[in-house]
mmCIF file of the N, C-alpha and C atoms, coordinates in Angstrom:
data_MODEL
# 
_entry.id   MODEL 
# 
loop_
_atom_site.group_PDB 
_atom_site.id 
_atom_site.type_symbol 
_atom_site.label_atom_id 
_atom_site.label_alt_id 
_atom_site.label_comp_id 
_atom_site.label_asym_id 
_atom_site.label_entity_id 
_atom_site.label_seq_id 
_atom_site.pdbx_PDB_ins_code 
_atom_site.Cartn_x 
_atom_site.Cartn_y 
_atom_site.Cartn_z 
_atom_site.occupancy 
_atom_site.B_iso_or_equiv 
_atom_site.pdbx_formal_charge 
_atom_site.auth_seq_id 
_atom_site.auth_comp_id 
_atom_site.auth_asym_id 
_atom_site.auth_atom_id 
_atom_site.pdbx_PDB_model_num 
ATOM 1   N N  . UNK A 1 1  ? 92.147  96.208  76.978 1.00 0.00 ? 1  UNK A N  1 
ATOM 2   C CA . UNK A 1 1  ? 91.167  97.206  77.397 1.00 0.00 ? 1  UNK A CA 1 
ATOM 3   C C  . UNK A 1 1  ? 90.254  97.493  76.211 1.00 0.00 ? 1  UNK A C  1 
ATOM 4   N N  . UNK A 1 2  ? 88.934  97.439  76.417 1.00 0.00 ? 2  UNK A N  1 
ATOM 5   C CA . UNK A 1 2  ? 88.009  97.671  75.308 1.00 0.00 ? 2  UNK A CA 1 
ATOM 6   C C  . UNK A 1 2  ? 88.035  99.120  74.851 1.00 0.00 ? 2  UNK A C  1 
ATOM 7   N N  . UNK A 1 3  ? 87.781  99.355  73.571 1.00 0.00 ? 3  UNK A N  1 
ATOM 8   C CA . UNK A 1 3  ? 87.742  100.739 73.083 1.00 0.00 ? 3  UNK A CA 1 
ATOM 9   C C  . UNK A 1 3  ? 86.543  101.481 73.652 1.00 0.00 ? 3  UNK A C  1 
ATOM 10  N N  . UNK A 1 4  ? 86.622  102.783 73.609 1.00 0.00 ? 4  UNK A N  1 
ATOM 11  C CA . UNK A 1 4  ? 85.519  103.615 74.067 1.00 0.00 ? 4  UNK A CA 1 
ATOM 12  C C  . UNK A 1 4  ? 84.328  103.410 73.144 1.00 0.00 ? 4  UNK A C  1 
ATOM 13  N N  . UNK A 1 5  ? 83.171  103.203 73.723 1.00 0.00 ? 5  UNK A N  1 
ATOM 14  C CA . UNK A 1 5  ? 81.956  103.046 72.935 1.00 0.00 ? 5  UNK A CA 1 
ATOM 15  C C  . UNK A 1 5  ? 81.507  104.393 72.405 1.00 0.00 ? 5  UNK A C  1 
ATOM 16  N N  . UNK A 1 6  ? 81.148  104.435 71.160 1.00 0.00 ? 6  UNK A N  1 
ATOM 17  C CA . UNK A 1 6  ? 80.615  105.652 70.574 1.00 0.00 ? 6  UNK A CA 1 
ATOM 18  C C  . UNK A 1 6  ? 79.105  105.607 70.703 1.00 0.00 ? 6  UNK A C  1 
ATOM 19  N N  . UNK A 1 7  ? 78.585  106.541 71.427 1.00 0.00 ? 7  UNK A N  1 
ATOM 20  C CA . UNK A 1 7  ? 77.146  106.590 71.663 1.00 0.00 ? 7  UNK A CA 1 
ATOM 21  C C  . UNK A 1 7  ? 76.543  107.808 70.993 1.00 0.00 ? 7  UNK A C  1 
ATOM 22  N N  . UNK A 1 8  ? 75.270  107.759 70.747 1.00 0.00 ? 8  UNK A N  1 
ATOM 23  C CA . UNK A 1 8  ? 74.576  108.912 70.188 1.00 0.00 ? 8  UNK A CA 1 
ATOM 24  C C  . UNK A 1 8  ? 73.259  109.083 70.919 1.00 0.00 ? 8  UNK A C  1 
ATOM 25  N N  . UNK A 1 9  ? 72.659  110.216 70.706 1.00 0.00 ? 9  UNK A N  1 
ATOM 26  C CA . UNK A 1 9  ? 71.351  110.471 71.273 1.00 0.00 ? 9  UNK A CA 1 
ATOM 27  C C  . UNK A 1 9  ? 71.375  110.744 72.765 1.00 0.00 ? 9  UNK A C  1 
ATOM 28  N N  . UNK A 1 10 ? 70.242  110.479 73.435 1.00 0.00 ? 10 UNK A N  1 
ATOM 29  C CA . UNK A 1 10 ? 70.093  110.829 74.853 1.00 0.00 ? 10 UNK A CA 1 
ATOM 30  C C  . UNK A 1 10 ? 71.123  110.159 75.766 1.00 0.00 ? 10 UNK A C  1 
ATOM 31  N N  . UNK A 1 11 ? 71.508  108.923 75.471 1.00 0.00 ? 11 UNK A N  1 
ATOM 32  C CA . UNK A 1 11 ? 72.446  108.223 76.347 1.00 0.00 ? 11 UNK A CA 1 
ATOM 33  C C  . UNK A 1 11 ? 73.798  108.920 76.355 1.00 0.00 ? 11 UNK A C  1 
ATOM 34  N N  . UNK A 1 12 ? 74.227  109.436 75.227 1.00 0.00 ? 12 UNK A N  1 
ATOM 35  C CA . UNK A 1 12 ? 75.524  110.114 75.126 1.00 0.00 ? 12 UNK A CA 1 
ATOM 36  C C  . UNK A 1 12 ? 75.557  111.336 76.041 1.00 0.00 ? 12 UNK A C  1 
ATOM 37  N N  . UNK A 1 13 ? 74.474  112.043 76.144 1.00 0.00 ? 13 UNK A N  1 
ATOM 38  C CA . UNK A 1 13 ? 74.420  113.247 76.957 1.00 0.00 ? 13 UNK A CA 1 
ATOM 39  C C  . UNK A 1 13 ? 73.764  112.998 78.314 1.00 0.00 ? 13 UNK A C  1 
ATOM 40  N N  . UNK A 1 14 ? 73.582  111.745 78.661 1.00 0.00 ? 14 UNK A N  1 
ATOM 41  C CA . UNK A 1 14 ? 72.949  111.414 79.932 1.00 0.00 ? 14 UNK A CA 1 
ATOM 42  C C  . UNK A 1 14 ? 73.814  111.803 81.121 1.00 0.00 ? 14 UNK A C  1 
ATOM 43  N N  . UNK A 1 15 ? 73.202  111.876 82.290 1.00 0.00 ? 15 UNK A N  1 
ATOM 44  C CA . UNK A 1 15 ? 73.898  112.357 83.484 1.00 0.00 ? 15 UNK A CA 1 
ATOM 45  C C  . UNK A 1 15 ? 75.053  111.466 83.927 1.00 0.00 ? 15 UNK A C  1 
ATOM 46  N N  . UNK A 1 16 ? 75.015  110.196 83.563 1.00 0.00 ? 16 UNK A N  1 
ATOM 47  C CA . UNK A 1 16 ? 76.054  109.285 84.024 1.00 0.00 ? 16 UNK A CA 1 
ATOM 48  C C  . UNK A 1 16 ? 77.190  109.097 83.011 1.00 0.00 ? 16 UNK A C  1 
ATOM 49  N N  . UNK A 1 17 ? 77.010  109.615 81.804 1.00 0.00 ? 17 UNK A N  1 
ATOM 50  C CA . UNK A 1 17 ? 77.999  109.371 80.759 1.00 0.00 ? 17 UNK A CA 1 
ATOM 51  C C  . UNK A 1 17 ? 79.348  110.015 81.091 1.00 0.00 ? 17 UNK A C  1 
ATOM 52  N N  . UNK A 1 18 ? 79.355  111.231 81.588 1.00 0.00 ? 18 UNK A N  1 
ATOM 53  C CA . UNK A 1 18 ? 80.619  111.896 81.929 1.00 0.00 ? 18 UNK A CA 1 
ATOM 54  C C  . UNK A 1 18 ? 81.342  111.142 83.038 1.00 0.00 ? 18 UNK A C  1 
ATOM 55  N N  . UNK A 1 19 ? 80.586  110.654 84.007 1.00 0.00 ? 19 UNK A N  1 
ATOM 56  C CA . UNK A 1 19 ? 81.185  109.871 85.089 1.00 0.00 ? 19 UNK A CA 1 
ATOM 57  C C  . UNK A 1 19 ? 81.773  108.587 84.540 1.00 0.00 ? 19 UNK A C  1 
ATOM 58  N N  . UNK A 1 20 ? 81.037  107.925 83.660 1.00 0.00 ? 20 UNK A N  1 
ATOM 59  C CA . UNK A 1 20 ? 81.515  106.677 83.065 1.00 0.00 ? 20 UNK A CA 1 
ATOM 60  C C  . UNK A 1 20 ? 82.790  106.903 82.256 1.00 0.00 ? 20 UNK A C  1 
ATOM 61  N N  . UNK A 1 21 ? 82.805  107.943 81.453 1.00 0.00 ? 21 UNK A N  1 
ATOM 62  C CA . UNK A 1 21 ? 83.988  108.238 80.644 1.00 0.00 ? 21 UNK A CA 1 
ATOM 63  C C  . UNK A 1 21 ? 85.172  108.594 81.535 1.00 0.00 ? 21 UNK A C  1 
ATOM 64  N N  . UNK A 1 22 ? 84.931  109.363 82.593 1.00 0.00 ? 22 UNK A N  1 
ATOM 65  C CA . UNK A 1 22 ? 85.996  109.718 83.523 1.00 0.00 ? 22 UNK A CA 1 
ATOM 66  C C  . UNK A 1 22 ? 86.597  108.466 84.159 1.00 0.00 ? 22 UNK A C  1 
ATOM 67  N N  . UNK A 1 23 ? 85.757  107.548 84.592 1.00 0.00 ? 23 UNK A N  1 
ATOM 68  C CA . UNK A 1 23 ? 86.248  106.315 85.203 1.00 0.00 ? 23 UNK A CA 1 
ATOM 69  C C  . UNK A 1 23 ? 87.007  105.454 84.203 1.00 0.00 ? 23 UNK A C  1 
ATOM 70  N N  . UNK A 1 24 ? 86.512  105.381 82.984 1.00 0.00 ? 24 UNK A N  1 
ATOM 71  C CA . UNK A 1 24 ? 87.209  104.611 81.952 1.00 0.00 ? 24 UNK A CA 1 
ATOM 72  C C  . UNK A 1 24 ? 88.573  105.206 81.652 1.00 0.00 ? 24 UNK A C  1 
ATOM 73  N N  . UNK A 1 25 ? 88.635  106.536 81.636 1.00 0.00 ? 25 UNK A N  1 
ATOM 74  C CA . UNK A 1 25 ? 89.909  107.198 81.386 1.00 0.00 ? 25 UNK A CA 1 
ATOM 75  C C  . UNK A 1 25 ? 90.892  106.948 82.536 1.00 0.00 ? 25 UNK A C  1 
ATOM 76  N N  . UNK A 1 26 ? 90.414  107.031 83.761 1.00 0.00 ? 26 UNK A N  1 
ATOM 77  C CA . UNK A 1 26 ? 91.282  106.751 84.917 1.00 0.00 ? 26 UNK A CA 1 
ATOM 78  C C  . UNK A 1 26 ? 91.800  105.322 84.875 1.00 0.00 ? 26 UNK A C  1 
ATOM 79  N N  . UNK A 1 27 ? 90.918  104.393 84.521 1.00 0.00 ? 27 UNK A N  1 
ATOM 80  C CA . UNK A 1 27 ? 91.324  102.990 84.414 1.00 0.00 ? 27 UNK A CA 1 
ATOM 81  C C  . UNK A 1 27 ? 92.383  102.833 83.314 1.00 0.00 ? 27 UNK A C  1 
ATOM 82  N N  . UNK A 1 28 ? 92.129  103.423 82.159 1.00 0.00 ? 28 UNK A N  1 
ATOM 83  C CA . UNK A 1 28 ? 93.099  103.361 81.061 1.00 0.00 ? 28 UNK A CA 1 
ATOM 84  C C  . UNK A 1 28 ? 94.436  103.936 81.508 1.00 0.00 ? 28 UNK A C  1 
ATOM 85  N N  . UNK A 1 29 ? 94.404  105.089 82.158 1.00 0.00 ? 29 UNK A N  1 
ATOM 86  C CA . UNK A 1 29 ? 95.623  105.763 82.589 1.00 0.00 ? 29 UNK A CA 1 
ATOM 87  C C  . UNK A 1 29 ? 96.438  104.863 83.524 1.00 0.00 ? 29 UNK A C  1 
ATOM 88  N N  . UNK A 1 30 ? 95.784  104.322 84.529 1.00 0.00 ? 30 UNK A N  1 
ATOM 89  C CA . UNK A 1 30 ? 96.490  103.469 85.489 1.00 0.00 ? 30 UNK A CA 1 
ATOM 90  C C  . UNK A 1 30 ? 97.049  102.219 84.815 1.00 0.00 ? 30 UNK A C  1 
ATOM 91  N N  . UNK A 1 31 ? 96.259  101.599 83.955 1.00 0.00 ? 31 UNK A N  1 
ATOM 92  C CA . UNK A 1 31 ? 96.691  100.384 83.252 1.00 0.00 ? 31 UNK A CA 1 
ATOM 93  C C  . UNK A 1 31 ? 97.884  100.674 82.338 1.00 0.00 ? 31 UNK A C  1 
ATOM 94  N N  . UNK A 1 32 ? 97.774  101.710 81.524 1.00 0.00 ? 32 UNK A N  1 
ATOM 95  C CA . UNK A 1 32 ? 98.835  102.041 80.571 1.00 0.00 ? 32 UNK A CA 1 
ATOM 96  C C  . UNK A 1 32 ? 100.095 102.496 81.297 1.00 0.00 ? 32 UNK A C  1 
ATOM 97  N N  . UNK A 1 33 ? 99.939  103.257 82.381 1.00 0.00 ? 33 UNK A N  1 
ATOM 98  C CA . UNK A 1 33 ? 101.078 103.717 83.165 1.00 0.00 ? 33 UNK A CA 1 
ATOM 99  C C  . UNK A 1 33 ? 101.838 102.527 83.743 1.00 0.00 ? 33 UNK A C  1 
ATOM 100 N N  . UNK A 1 34 ? 101.116 101.565 84.299 1.00 0.00 ? 34 UNK A N  1 
ATOM 101 C CA . UNK A 1 34 ? 101.750 100.383 84.882 1.00 0.00 ? 34 UNK A CA 1 
ATOM 102 C C  . UNK A 1 34 ? 102.415 99.513  83.813 1.00 0.00 ? 34 UNK A C  1 
ATOM 103 N N  . UNK A 1 35 ? 101.786 99.447  82.647 1.00 0.00 ? 35 UNK A N  1 
ATOM 104 C CA . UNK A 1 35 ? 102.294 98.565  81.593 1.00 0.00 ? 35 UNK A CA 1 
ATOM 105 C C  . UNK A 1 35 ? 103.434 99.187  80.789 1.00 0.00 ? 35 UNK A C  1 
ATOM 106 N N  . UNK A 1 36 ? 103.335 100.478 80.458 1.00 0.00 ? 36 UNK A N  1 
ATOM 107 C CA . UNK A 1 36 ? 104.287 101.102 79.538 1.00 0.00 ? 36 UNK A CA 1 
ATOM 108 C C  . UNK A 1 36 ? 105.193 102.143 80.180 1.00 0.00 ? 36 UNK A C  1 
ATOM 109 N N  . UNK A 1 37 ? 104.752 102.769 81.273 1.00 0.00 ? 37 UNK A N  1 
ATOM 110 C CA . UNK A 1 37 ? 105.565 103.780 81.940 1.00 0.00 ? 37 UNK A CA 1 
ATOM 111 C C  . UNK A 1 37 ? 105.169 105.198 81.568 1.00 0.00 ? 37 UNK A C  1 
ATOM 112 N N  . UNK A 1 38 ? 105.752 106.144 82.324 1.00 0.00 ? 38 UNK A N  1 
ATOM 113 C CA . UNK A 1 38 ? 105.383 107.555 82.183 1.00 0.00 ? 38 UNK A CA 1 
ATOM 114 C C  . UNK A 1 38 ? 105.725 108.131 80.817 1.00 0.00 ? 38 UNK A C  1 
ATOM 115 N N  . UNK A 1 39 ? 106.907 107.832 80.286 1.00 0.00 ? 39 UNK A N  1 
ATOM 116 C CA . UNK A 1 39 ? 107.310 108.423 79.003 1.00 0.00 ? 39 UNK A CA 1 
ATOM 117 C C  . UNK A 1 39 ? 106.386 108.002 77.868 1.00 0.00 ? 39 UNK A C  1 
ATOM 118 N N  . UNK A 1 40 ? 106.056 106.723 77.817 1.00 0.00 ? 40 UNK A N  1 
ATOM 119 C CA . UNK A 1 40 ? 105.159 106.234 76.765 1.00 0.00 ? 40 UNK A CA 1 
ATOM 120 C C  . UNK A 1 40 ? 103.768 106.837 76.911 1.00 0.00 ? 40 UNK A C  1 
ATOM 121 N N  . UNK A 1 41 ? 103.317 106.980 78.159 1.00 0.00 ? 41 UNK A N  1 
ATOM 122 C CA . UNK A 1 41 ? 102.000 107.563 78.399 1.00 0.00 ? 41 UNK A CA 1 
ATOM 123 C C  . UNK A 1 41 ? 101.974 109.022 77.963 1.00 0.00 ? 41 UNK A C  1 
ATOM 124 N N  . UNK A 1 42 ? 103.010 109.767 78.303 1.00 0.00 ? 42 UNK A N  1 
ATOM 125 C CA . UNK A 1 42 ? 103.085 111.171 77.891 1.00 0.00 ? 42 UNK A CA 1 
ATOM 126 C C  . UNK A 1 42 ? 103.123 111.293 76.370 1.00 0.00 ? 42 UNK A C  1 
ATOM 127 N N  . UNK A 1 43 ? 103.873 110.428 75.711 1.00 0.00 ? 43 UNK A N  1 
ATOM 128 C CA . UNK A 1 43 ? 103.909 110.456 74.245 1.00 0.00 ? 43 UNK A CA 1 
ATOM 129 C C  . UNK A 1 43 ? 102.533 110.155 73.655 1.00 0.00 ? 43 UNK A C  1 
ATOM 130 N N  . UNK A 1 44 ? 101.818 109.197 74.233 1.00 0.00 ? 44 UNK A N  1 
ATOM 131 C CA . UNK A 1 44 ? 100.481 108.859 73.738 1.00 0.00 ? 44 UNK A CA 1 
ATOM 132 C C  . UNK A 1 44 ? 99.528  110.036 73.920 1.00 0.00 ? 44 UNK A C  1 
ATOM 133 N N  . UNK A 1 45 ? 99.580  110.696 75.082 1.00 0.00 ? 45 UNK A N  1 
ATOM 134 C CA . UNK A 1 45 ? 98.716  111.848 75.322 1.00 0.00 ? 45 UNK A CA 1 
ATOM 135 C C  . UNK A 1 45 ? 99.053  112.992 74.373 1.00 0.00 ? 45 UNK A C  1 
ATOM 136 N N  . UNK A 1 46 ? 100.331 113.262 74.184 1.00 0.00 ? 46 UNK A N  1 
ATOM 137 C CA . UNK A 1 46 ? 100.727 114.346 73.276 1.00 0.00 ? 46 UNK A CA 1 
ATOM 138 C C  . UNK A 1 46 ? 100.275 114.061 71.846 1.00 0.00 ? 46 UNK A C  1 
ATOM 139 N N  . UNK A 1 47 ? 100.415 112.827 71.423 1.00 0.00 ? 47 UNK A N  1 
ATOM 140 C CA . UNK A 1 47 ? 99.978  112.461 70.081 1.00 0.00 ? 47 UNK A CA 1 
ATOM 141 C C  . UNK A 1 47 ? 98.462  112.643 69.937 1.00 0.00 ? 47 UNK A C  1 
ATOM 142 N N  . UNK A 1 48 ? 97.719  112.162 70.919 1.00 0.00 ? 48 UNK A N  1 
ATOM 143 C CA . UNK A 1 48 ? 96.259  112.276 70.864 1.00 0.00 ? 48 UNK A CA 1 
ATOM 144 C C  . UNK A 1 48 ? 95.817  113.732 70.890 1.00 0.00 ? 48 UNK A C  1 
ATOM 145 N N  . UNK A 1 49 ? 96.445  114.547 71.743 1.00 0.00 ? 49 UNK A N  1 
ATOM 146 C CA . UNK A 1 49 ? 96.088  115.968 71.805 1.00 0.00 ? 49 UNK A CA 1 
ATOM 147 C C  . UNK A 1 49 ? 96.395  116.675 70.494 1.00 0.00 ? 49 UNK A C  1 
ATOM 148 N N  . UNK A 1 50 ? 97.529  116.359 69.915 1.00 0.00 ? 50 UNK A N  1 
ATOM 149 C CA . UNK A 1 50 ? 97.897  116.976 68.639 1.00 0.00 ? 50 UNK A CA 1 
ATOM 150 C C  . UNK A 1 50 ? 96.885  116.619 67.558 1.00 0.00 ? 50 UNK A C  1 
ATOM 151 N N  . UNK A 1 51 ? 96.494  115.357 67.503 1.00 0.00 ? 51 UNK A N  1 
ATOM 152 C CA . UNK A 1 51 ? 95.502  114.925 66.515 1.00 0.00 ? 51 UNK A CA 1 
ATOM 153 C C  . UNK A 1 51 ? 94.160  115.616 66.751 1.00 0.00 ? 51 UNK A C  1 
ATOM 154 N N  . UNK A 1 52 ? 93.771  115.731 68.005 1.00 0.00 ? 52 UNK A N  1 
ATOM 155 C CA . UNK A 1 52 ? 92.503  116.366 68.363 1.00 0.00 ? 52 UNK A CA 1 
ATOM 156 C C  . UNK A 1 52 ? 92.508  117.837 67.990 1.00 0.00 ? 52 UNK A C  1 
ATOM 157 N N  . UNK A 1 53 ? 93.614  118.528 68.270 1.00 0.00 ? 53 UNK A N  1 
ATOM 158 C CA . UNK A 1 53 ? 93.723  119.954 67.938 1.00 0.00 ? 53 UNK A CA 1 
ATOM 159 C C  . UNK A 1 53 ? 93.670  120.165 66.427 1.00 0.00 ? 53 UNK A C  1 
ATOM 160 N N  . UNK A 1 54 ? 94.278  119.275 65.678 1.00 0.00 ? 54 UNK A N  1 
ATOM 161 C CA . UNK A 1 54 ? 94.319  119.407 64.216 1.00 0.00 ? 54 UNK A CA 1 
ATOM 162 C C  . UNK A 1 54 ? 92.998  119.023 63.542 1.00 0.00 ? 54 UNK A C  1 
ATOM 163 N N  . UNK A 1 55 ? 92.125  118.351 64.258 1.00 0.00 ? 55 UNK A N  1 
ATOM 164 C CA . UNK A 1 55 ? 90.846  117.933 63.702 1.00 0.00 ? 55 UNK A CA 1 
ATOM 165 C C  . UNK A 1 55 ? 89.983  119.175 63.446 1.00 0.00 ? 55 UNK A C  1 
ATOM 166 N N  . UNK A 1 56 ? 89.550  119.397 62.211 1.00 0.00 ? 56 UNK A N  1 
ATOM 167 C CA . UNK A 1 56 ? 88.743  120.590 61.916 1.00 0.00 ? 56 UNK A CA 1 
ATOM 168 C C  . UNK A 1 56 ? 87.388  120.601 62.629 1.00 0.00 ? 56 UNK A C  1 
ATOM 169 N N  . UNK A 1 57 ? 86.943  119.464 63.142 1.00 0.00 ? 57 UNK A N  1 
ATOM 170 C CA . UNK A 1 57 ? 85.680  119.412 63.877 1.00 0.00 ? 57 UNK A CA 1 
ATOM 171 C C  . UNK A 1 57 ? 85.822  119.806 65.344 1.00 0.00 ? 57 UNK A C  1 
ATOM 172 N N  . UNK A 1 58 ? 87.062  119.969 65.814 1.00 0.00 ? 58 UNK A N  1 
ATOM 173 C CA . UNK A 1 58 ? 87.298  120.348 67.200 1.00 0.00 ? 58 UNK A CA 1 
ATOM 174 C C  . UNK A 1 58 ? 87.111  121.852 67.347 1.00 0.00 ? 58 UNK A C  1 
ATOM 175 N N  . UNK A 1 59 ? 86.277  122.238 68.285 1.00 0.00 ? 59 UNK A N  1 
ATOM 176 C CA . UNK A 1 59 ? 85.990  123.643 68.533 1.00 0.00 ? 59 UNK A CA 1 
ATOM 177 C C  . UNK A 1 59 ? 87.191  124.302 69.216 1.00 0.00 ? 59 UNK A C  1 
ATOM 178 N N  . UNK A 1 60 ? 87.653  125.425 68.683 1.00 0.00 ? 60 UNK A N  1 
ATOM 179 C CA . UNK A 1 60 ? 88.811  126.128 69.227 1.00 0.00 ? 60 UNK A CA 1 
ATOM 180 C C  . UNK A 1 60 ? 88.571  126.534 70.685 1.00 0.00 ? 60 UNK A C  1 
ATOM 181 N N  . UNK A 1 61 ? 87.359  126.855 71.020 1.00 0.00 ? 61 UNK A N  1 
ATOM 182 C CA . UNK A 1 61 ? 87.031  127.202 72.403 1.00 0.00 ? 61 UNK A CA 1 
ATOM 183 C C  . UNK A 1 61 ? 87.379  126.051 73.350 1.00 0.00 ? 61 UNK A C  1 
ATOM 184 N N  . UNK A 1 62 ? 87.061  124.819 72.959 1.00 0.00 ? 62 UNK A N  1 
ATOM 185 C CA . UNK A 1 62 ? 87.369  123.659 73.789 1.00 0.00 ? 62 UNK A CA 1 
ATOM 186 C C  . UNK A 1 62 ? 88.875  123.425 73.878 1.00 0.00 ? 62 UNK A C  1 
ATOM 187 N N  . UNK A 1 63 ? 89.586  123.684 72.806 1.00 0.00 ? 63 UNK A N  1 
ATOM 188 C CA . UNK A 1 63 ? 91.041  123.570 72.831 1.00 0.00 ? 63 UNK A CA 1 
ATOM 189 C C  . UNK A 1 63 ? 91.620  124.550 73.846 1.00 0.00 ? 63 UNK A C  1 
ATOM 190 N N  . UNK A 1 64 ? 91.153  125.790 73.792 1.00 0.00 ? 64 UNK A N  1 
ATOM 191 C CA . UNK A 1 64 ? 91.635  126.811 74.724 1.00 0.00 ? 64 UNK A CA 1 
ATOM 192 C C  . UNK A 1 64 ? 91.302  126.446 76.169 1.00 0.00 ? 64 UNK A C  1 
ATOM 193 N N  . UNK A 1 65 ? 90.111  125.925 76.399 1.00 0.00 ? 65 UNK A N  1 
ATOM 194 C CA . UNK A 1 65 ? 89.730  125.520 77.758 1.00 0.00 ? 65 UNK A CA 1 
ATOM 195 C C  . UNK A 1 65 ? 90.627  124.402 78.276 1.00 0.00 ? 65 UNK A C  1 
ATOM 196 N N  . UNK A 1 66 ? 90.918  123.433 77.430 1.00 0.00 ? 66 UNK A N  1 
ATOM 197 C CA . UNK A 1 66 ? 91.767  122.329 77.847 1.00 0.00 ? 66 UNK A CA 1 
ATOM 198 C C  . UNK A 1 66 ? 93.172  122.816 78.186 1.00 0.00 ? 66 UNK A C  1 
ATOM 199 N N  . UNK A 1 67 ? 93.731  123.661 77.350 1.00 0.00 ? 67 UNK A N  1 
ATOM 200 C CA . UNK A 1 67 ? 95.070  124.177 77.634 1.00 0.00 ? 67 UNK A CA 1 
ATOM 201 C C  . UNK A 1 67 ? 95.084  125.033 78.891 1.00 0.00 ? 67 UNK A C  1 
ATOM 202 N N  . UNK A 1 68 ? 94.012  125.775 79.141 1.00 0.00 ? 68 UNK A N  1 
ATOM 203 C CA . UNK A 1 68 ? 93.913  126.524 80.395 1.00 0.00 ? 68 UNK A CA 1 
ATOM 204 C C  . UNK A 1 68 ? 93.916  125.574 81.592 1.00 0.00 ? 68 UNK A C  1 
ATOM 205 N N  . UNK A 1 69 ? 93.149  124.493 81.498 1.00 0.00 ? 69 UNK A N  1 
ATOM 206 C CA . UNK A 1 69 ? 93.105  123.516 82.588 1.00 0.00 ? 69 UNK A CA 1 
ATOM 207 C C  . UNK A 1 69 ? 94.465  122.864 82.814 1.00 0.00 ? 69 UNK A C  1 
ATOM 208 N N  . UNK A 1 70 ? 95.151  122.524 81.731 1.00 0.00 ? 70 UNK A N  1 
ATOM 209 C CA . UNK A 1 70 ? 96.484  121.929 81.846 1.00 0.00 ? 70 UNK A CA 1 
ATOM 210 C C  . UNK A 1 70 ? 97.444  122.920 82.483 1.00 0.00 ? 70 UNK A C  1 
ATOM 211 N N  . UNK A 1 71 ? 97.396  124.172 82.051 1.00 0.00 ? 71 UNK A N  1 
ATOM 212 C CA . UNK A 1 71 ? 98.276  125.206 82.609 1.00 0.00 ? 71 UNK A CA 1 
ATOM 213 C C  . UNK A 1 71 ? 98.043  125.393 84.100 1.00 0.00 ? 71 UNK A C  1 
ATOM 214 N N  . UNK A 1 72 ? 96.786  125.392 84.512 1.00 0.00 ? 72 UNK A N  1 
ATOM 215 C CA . UNK A 1 72 ? 96.478  125.523 85.935 1.00 0.00 ? 72 UNK A CA 1 
ATOM 216 C C  . UNK A 1 72 ? 96.933  124.296 86.717 1.00 0.00 ? 72 UNK A C  1 
ATOM 217 N N  . UNK A 1 73 ? 96.746  123.120 86.138 1.00 0.00 ? 73 UNK A N  1 
ATOM 218 C CA . UNK A 1 73 ? 97.104  121.881 86.829 1.00 0.00 ? 73 UNK A CA 1 
ATOM 219 C C  . UNK A 1 73 ? 98.606  121.788 87.091 1.00 0.00 ? 73 UNK A C  1 
ATOM 220 N N  . UNK A 1 74 ? 99.424  122.206 86.145 1.00 0.00 ? 74 UNK A N  1 
ATOM 221 C CA . UNK A 1 74 ? 100.874 122.095 86.348 1.00 0.00 ? 74 UNK A CA 1 
ATOM 222 C C  . UNK A 1 74 ? 101.392 123.118 87.347 1.00 0.00 ? 74 UNK A C  1 
ATOM 223 N N  . UNK A 1 75 ? 100.589 124.103 87.681 1.00 0.00 ? 75 UNK A N  1 
ATOM 224 C CA . UNK A 1 75 ? 100.993 125.104 88.668 1.00 0.00 ? 75 UNK A CA 1 
ATOM 225 C C  . UNK A 1 75 ? 100.674 124.667 90.085 1.00 0.00 ? 75 UNK A C  1 
ATOM 226 N N  . UNK A 1 76 ? 99.971  123.564 90.248 1.00 0.00 ? 76 UNK A N  1 
ATOM 227 C CA . UNK A 1 76 ? 99.620  123.083 91.585 1.00 0.00 ? 76 UNK A CA 1 
ATOM 228 C C  . UNK A 1 76 ? 100.534 121.928 91.969 1.00 0.00 ? 76 UNK A C  1 
ATOM 229 N N  . UNK A 1 77 ? 100.595 121.654 93.229 1.00 0.00 ? 77 UNK A N  1 
ATOM 230 C CA . UNK A 1 77 ? 101.363 120.521 93.734 1.00 0.00 ? 77 UNK A CA 1 
ATOM 231 C C  . UNK A 1 77 ? 100.477 119.319 93.987 1.00 0.00 ? 77 UNK A C  1 
ATOM 232 N N  . UNK A 1 78 ? 99.245  119.373 93.518 1.00 0.00 ? 78 UNK A N  1 
ATOM 233 C CA . UNK A 1 78 ? 98.277  118.328 93.808 1.00 0.00 ? 78 UNK A CA 1 
ATOM 234 C C  . UNK A 1 78 ? 98.224  117.244 92.727 1.00 0.00 ? 78 UNK A C  1 
ATOM 235 N N  . UNK A 1 79 ? 99.131  117.292 91.770 1.00 0.00 ? 79 UNK A N  1 
ATOM 236 C CA . UNK A 1 79 ? 99.108  116.296 90.708 1.00 0.00 ? 79 UNK A CA 1 
ATOM 237 C C  . UNK A 1 79 ? 99.692  114.973 91.207 1.00 0.00 ? 79 UNK A C  1 
ATOM 238 N N  . UNK A 1 80 ? 99.148  113.890 90.706 1.00 0.00 ? 80 UNK A N  1 
ATOM 239 C CA . UNK A 1 80 ? 99.666  112.568 91.011 1.00 0.00 ? 80 UNK A CA 1 
ATOM 240 C C  . UNK A 1 80 ? 99.618  111.737 89.733 1.00 0.00 ? 80 UNK A C  1 
ATOM 241 N N  . UNK A 1 81 ? 100.217 110.561 89.768 1.00 0.00 ? 81 UNK A N  1 
ATOM 242 C CA . UNK A 1 81 ? 100.183 109.692 88.597 1.00 0.00 ? 81 UNK A CA 1 
ATOM 243 C C  . UNK A 1 81 ? 98.745  109.343 88.332 1.00 0.00 ? 81 UNK A C  1 
# 
């Protein structure tokens, strides 16, 4: 699977970029889940989140928003692999 392209300028904030990143993430998730399994995927996500939270360039507001979204998601029965 190719790495995520780092873009700058107007293309990075373009209307289709969020959709593209979302689709790439879904593809990565399905591929990694099928190849490595749930435990490995959870470990990879936890590691990435920990690194992201520790990054001094990460805005605390975004960290709080993400944890709020995760907290809400685990309270629903609508989650799937």
